[in-house]
C-alpha positions in Angstrom: 0.1 0.1 0.1 1.3 3.4 -0.9 0.2 6.7 0.8 -0.9 9.2 -1.7 -0.5 12.0 0.8 3.0 13.4 0.7 4.8 13.9 4.0 4.4 17.4 5.5 7.4 19.7 5.3 9.3 20.1 8.6 8.8 23.4 10.2 12.2 25.3 10.3 12.4 27.9 13.3 12.2 31.4 12.2 10.2 30.5 9.0 6.6 31.9 8.4 3.8 29.7 7.3 0.3 31.0 6.2 -1.3 27.5 7.1 -2.6 28.8 10.6 -5.4 31.2 10.2 -4.6 32.8 13.6 -1.2 33.9 12.3 -1.9 34.3 8.6 -2.7 38.2 9.0 0.5 38.8 11.0 3.7 40.4 9.4 6.6 38.2 10.2 8.9 41.1 9.8 7.2 43.2 12.3 8.8 43.5 15.7 7.0 42.1 18.5 5.6 44.8 20.8 6.3 44.8 24.6 3.4 43.7 27.0 1.9 46.4 29.0 2.4 44.5 32.3 6.1 44.1 31.7 6.7 47.8 31.0 4.5 49.0 34.0 6.4 46.6 36.3 9.6 47.7 34.9 8.6 51.3 35.6 7.6 50.5 39.2 11.0 48.9 39.9 12.8 52.0 38.4 10.7 54.3 40.4 11.5 52.5 43.6 15.1 52.4 43.0 15.1 56.1 42.2 13.2 56.9 45.3 15.6 54.7 47.5 18.5 56.6 46.1 16.9 60.1 46.6 16.0 59.1 50.2 19.6 57.7 50.9 21.0 61.0 49.6 19.1 62.8 52.1 17.4 65.2 49.6 13.9 64.1 50.7 12.4 62.2 53.7 9.8 59.7 52.4 6.8 58.1 54.2 6.6 54.5 53.1 2.9 54.3 53.1 2.5 57.2 50.8 5.1 56.0 48.5 3.5 52.6 48.1 0.0 54.2 47.7 1.3 56.5 45.0 3.0 53.7 43.2 -0.1 51.4 43.3 -2.3 54.3 41.9 0.2 54.9 39.2 0.5 51.4 38.3 -3.1 50.6 38.2 -3.7 53.7 36.1 -0.9 52.7 33.7 -2.2 49.2 33.4 -5.7 50.3 32.6 -4.7 52.9 30.1 -2.2 50.4 28.4 -4.8 47.5 28.3 -7.4 50.0 26.7 -4.9 51.2 24.1 -3.8 47.4 23.3 -7.5 46.5 22.9 -8.1 49.4 20.6 -4.9 48.5 18.6 -6.2 44.9 18.5 -9.7 45.9 17.3 -8.2 47.7 14.3 -6.8 44.5 12.9 -8.6 42.7 10.3 -10.4 39.6 11.4 -10.2 36.0 9.8 -13.3 34.7 11.3 -16.5 34.2 9.2 -19.5 36.1 10.0 
C-alpha cells in the first residue's frame, strides 16, 4: 500500500507559514511589541530604585505608606490605560473569522 499524501514539510524555526489562520494576517518582519504589564512593572522597579537613592542621599524624607499608595495608583492607572490602548489597537486588525 502506498500513501498518496506526501509527508508534511518540517517546520524550520524562524520561518513563516500561512497555514495557521490565527497567524496568517501577522507580518513576520514586524517586531513584537512589549506587553503592557512588563513595561509597568519595569517602571515600578525603576521608580522604587530612584526613590531609594533620593532618600539615601538625604534630599527628601519619604513616608513608605504614601510612596506605596502612589506607586499602586500609578501602576493601576498605567495598566488600565495600556490595556485599553492595546485593545483599541487589536480591534483595528482585520479579522479572519467568518460572519
